C-alpha positions in Angstrom: -125.2 82.7 -5.6 -124.2 81.5 -9.1 -126.4 78.6 -10.3 -124.6 75.2 -9.5 -122.0 76.6 -7.1 -121.9 74.7 -3.8 -120.4 76.1 -0.7 -120.0 73.6 2.1 -118.6 74.2 5.6 -115.7 71.7 6.5 -114.5 70.3 9.6 -111.2 70.8 11.4 -110.6 68.0 13.9 -108.1 69.1 16.5 -106.4 66.9 19.2 -103.2 66.9 21.2 -101.2 65.8 18.1 -102.4 68.5 15.6 -105.4 69.0 13.3 -107.1 67.1 10.6 -108.6 69.3 7.9 -111.4 67.3 6.1 -112.0 68.2 2.5 -114.1 65.6 0.6 -115.0 62.0 0.7 -116.4 59.8 -2.1 -119.6 59.3 -0.1 -120.3 63.1 0.1 -123.4 64.1 -1.9 -121.6 66.7 -3.9 -118.6 64.4 -4.9 -118.3 64.6 -8.6 -115.4 62.3 -9.3 -111.6 62.4 -9.1 -109.1 63.3 -11.8 -106.4 64.9 -9.7 -105.6 67.0 -6.6 -103.0 69.7 -6.4 -102.0 72.4 -4.1 -101.4 76.0 -5.2 -99.6 78.6 -3.2 -100.3 82.3 -3.5 -98.5 85.3 -2.1 -100.4 88.2 -0.4 -102.1 90.5 -2.9 -101.4 88.3 -5.9 -104.3 87.3 -8.2 -104.4 83.9 -10.0 -107.0 83.8 -12.8 -109.2 84.2 -14.7 -109.5 80.4 -15.5 -112.5 78.6 -17.2 -112.6 74.8 -17.3 -114.9 73.4 -20.1 -115.0 69.8 -18.9 -114.0 69.8 -15.2 -115.6 70.5 -11.9 -113.3 72.2 -9.4 -113.4 71.7 -5.6 -111.4 74.4 -3.8 -110.4 74.4 -0.1 -107.9 76.8 1.5 -105.7 74.9 4.1 -103.7 77.9 5.1 -104.2 81.6 4.8 -107.2 83.4 3.3 -108.3 84.1 -0.3 -111.1 86.0 -2.0 -112.5 83.6 -4.7 -114.4 85.4 -7.4 -116.7 83.5 -9.8 -118.3 84.8 -13.0 -121.1 83.1 -14.9 -120.7 83.4 -18.6 -122.9 80.4 -19.5 -125.6 81.1 -22.1 -129.0 80.2 -20.8 -127.9 80.1 -17.1 -130.3 81.8 -14.6 -127.3 83.6 -13.2 -125.6 84.6 -16.5 -123.5 87.7 -16.1 -123.4 87.5 -12.3 -120.3 87.7 -10.1 -119.9 86.0 -6.7 -117.3 86.6 -4.1 -116.3 84.1 -1.4 -113.8 84.6 1.4 -112.3 81.3 2.4 -109.5 79.9 4.4 -108.4 80.0 8.0 -111.5 82.1 9.1 -114.0 80.2 6.8 -112.8 76.7 6.2 -115.1 75.4 3.5 -115.3 73.6 0.3 -116.4 75.5 -2.8 -117.5 73.4 -5.8 -117.3 75.3 -9.2 -119.3 73.8 -12.1 -117.9 73.6 -15.6 -117.7 76.8 -17.7 -117.6 79.3 -14.7 -114.8 81.8 -14.8 -112.8 81.8 -11.6 -110.0 83.7 -10.0 -108.6 84.1 -6.5 -106.5 86.6 -4.6 -104.6 86.0 -1.4 -105.8 88.4 1.2 -104.1 89.1 4.5 -100.5 89.2 5.3 -99.4 85.5 4.8 -99.1 83.0 1.9 -102.2 81.0 1.3 -102.3 77.3 0.2 -105.3 76.3 -2.0 -106.2 72.6 -2.5 -108.0 71.8 -5.7 -109.6 68.5 -6.2 -110.4 68.5 -9.9 -112.6 65.9 -11.7 -110.4 65.8 -14.8 -106.6 65.3 -15.1 -104.8 68.4 -16.0 -103.6 66.8 -19.4 -107.2 66.0 -20.3 -108.8 69.3 -19.1 -109.9 72.0 -21.6 -109.0 75.3 -19.9 -109.1 78.9 -21.0 -107.2 81.7 -19.3 -107.7 85.5 -19.2 -105.8 88.4 -17.7 -107.3 89.2 -14.3 -106.9 92.9 -14.7 -107.5 93.7 -18.4 -109.9 91.6 -20.5 -113.1 92.0 -22.6 -115.5 89.9 -20.5 -115.1 90.6 -16.7 -114.8 94.0 -15.1 -113.6 93.4 -11.5 -111.6 95.6 -9.3 -109.2 93.5 -7.2 -108.2 96.4 -4.9 -108.9 96.1 -1.3 -112.1 98.0 -0.4 -111.9 99.7 2.9 -115.3 100.0 4.6 
């Protein structure tokens, strides 16, 4: 685990009308504030990232499909500096992943259907300080996005 990352199982509440997918309440112990929430769709096999947010805490939940979320800790002085963390989340693992400031993150849609990722961000996009990096070729993170048959 990367220092400061929180992974919390979430509830799906079904009834005869459909399902409620809980994400976060302001009374949750890990709630860090609200700037905006947005939804990102991603096609099978596609990688979105790398992103680093200097002044925002991200809260991801996948409401449809499955993704592989990969985190990289480049924070000087962190106990987990230089570590990678992979989290599979979505239909088969409905959870909230909270990502602290200054953690590189990227995600890939796995499986055969589009995924929908919700991001509750503590800072409005216009006030966020974000950095981007190519997910396949960069000077910081060496990660192979290919499927690993086992």
